[in-house]
N, C-alpha and C positions, 0 to 999 in steps of 0.2 A: 735303643736302635736294634730292629729286628733284621736278623740275616735270613732272607728268604733262599738266595741263591750265592752260590760260593764255587768258585770253578779255576782251577788252575791254567794259566795263559801261558808262559813261557819262562825258561830261565836265560840268563843274560851273563855276560862279561863286561860288556862294553856300552858305553851311552847310547852309541848309534842303536843297537840292538833293543834297547828297552822300548814298551809297547807305548804307544802315544797315550799322555795322560792329560786331561783338561782341569782336573779339579786336584783337591789335594789330597796326598796318598799316606799311609801308615807305615812306616817301616821299623823291624825289629831288629835288634841287634842285641849281643851279649857273647859272653863267654862260651866256649862249645860246651853243651850239653846243661846249658843253664833253663832250656824248659821254652825256647822261642816256638818250635813247631807243636810242642801241645799247646802252648796259649792260643796259637793262632788256630788249631783245631776247635780249641773250647769256646773261642770268641765266635767262630763260626758254626758252632755246633755240627761240625762232622770230624768223623773218626781218624781218617786218614787222608786229609785235604793235604796237608804238611807232612812231610815223611818225618817220623820220629825214628830216635835209633839209640841204643843204649850206647852205641861206639860214638864219643866225641867227635868231631871234626865233620860230620856227613855232608853238612850244608856247604857246597864249594863254589856256588855260582848265588848270584841276585834271582830269586824266585818272586814272581808276580802272580798274585791271587786276585782275580777280579770280583769283586763283592757287590751283591745287588745290581749288577750290569752298569755299575757308577764309580766306585774308587777301588782302588789298590791296595792289598795288604801287600807287603815286601818283606820275605825274609832274607836277611842279609848273611853272609856265613861268619860261623863263629870264631873267635878268637881267641889265643890263648892255650892251643892243645900243644902239650911240651912233644909229643911222638911225631908229629908233623916236619919232614926234610924243611930245612931252612929256606930252600927256592921256593917251595909251595906255600911255606908261611906269606913270603915275601910276595906271592902273588894273589893269594887271599887280602892281605893289605892293601895291593892296588886294586883290586876288585872293590873293595869296600871303599876307599877314598875317591874313585872314580865317582860311585854313587853317592856318598856323602857332598862332593863337592859339583855335583851337576845341580841345575837350576830349576827342576822341577819341584812344584810347592809338596814340602813332605812334612810331617811330625815325627821324630824318631822316637821310639819308646827303647831305653836301656836296660835290658833286664838283668838283675844282681840276684845272687842266689842269697836269700835272707841268712842262711848258717855260715856264710863266709864273709870273711873281713874283705874288701875290694883288693884286687891283688893293681900292681902295677900296671898291667894291660888294662884294666879297668878304668884307673886315674888317667891313662893316656888317653883311653876313648872319650871320656868326658873332656879331657884338653882339646881332642879333636873336633869335639861336637861345639865348643865354644868358639874354635878358631874359626870353623867355618860357618859361625853366627847360625847355628840349627835352633830351630826349636825343638827342646825334647824333654822326655819325662821318664822318669826312673820307675819300674814297676820291679819289686822284690818278690821274687818267684819262691817256690818250695814251702810256703807257709804251713801248709800240712806235715810237716818236718820238724816242726817247733811248737813247744808250747807258749802260752800267753807270757810267761814268765821269763821263756827262753829268749822269745821274739824279741822283749823289753831290752834284756841283758845285752841281746847281740846289737840291737839299733843303736844303743848307748856306745859299743864300741864301735860299730863302722862310724857315727858322727864323729871319731876322734880322726877319721880322714876324709869324710864327705860333709859338707855344710847343707842341712836341708832339713825344713819342717814336715813332721809326718802327714799333714795336711795336703803338703805339694808333692806326695808319692804314692803310688798306689801299691796296692799288697795283693796277690794272686794264689791262688792254690788249683792247680789243674786236676788235683785229685778229688776235691770237694766243689770245686766251681766256685769258689767263694773270690767275689772281688770282678766276676765276670761282668755282672750289670754295670757297675760302676764303671770300666772301661767301656762298655759298648753305650754308655749315657753320654759319656766324655767325648768318644769318638762323634758321635751323631751330633751333639753340639760345635765341634769343631767344624763338621760338614757343614752345617747350617750358617756357621760364622763366615767361614770361605764364600758359601755362595752370596751373601747378603753384600760382602765386600767386593764382588766381581759384578 
């Protein structure tokens, strides 16, 4: 998939404020600071389409980006940032749940930092996605931060908490751009499948 046009459309907290969509869209979720905005910027080949920050917890709304005037990339609020007040955390949870439970056609990418063992929040998110019967895929981010040997060891540890085959997940590095083409190819295939089935 070649991204020729990408633009920010709007941010929302409620279903009724989401932009109209007639095709499948791709949503990105993960812990605060896991690299959602960096990944979106890499996929779209734009430096500042999605705002990145070294401060976790900056994405507090559901952000919609229109890609090639056809599909949306959706940047969801990060979760699991300890310094956020409890009432704000609860609000983020409601915003995320509102999006996950809505009837828009969507594929979810759950981002996990390859250097970290999945947290209880990550496991809860996986259970949540399964509860809502969402189609989702795991993307391991920050792959430039580990050597091949470290990655192998980390995956062994991660598999003590999660069940998956390496062929069924994606590996990405926003620094080196590794994994971007595979993700774009996958997204293109899913768009075609969706169009053929409609």
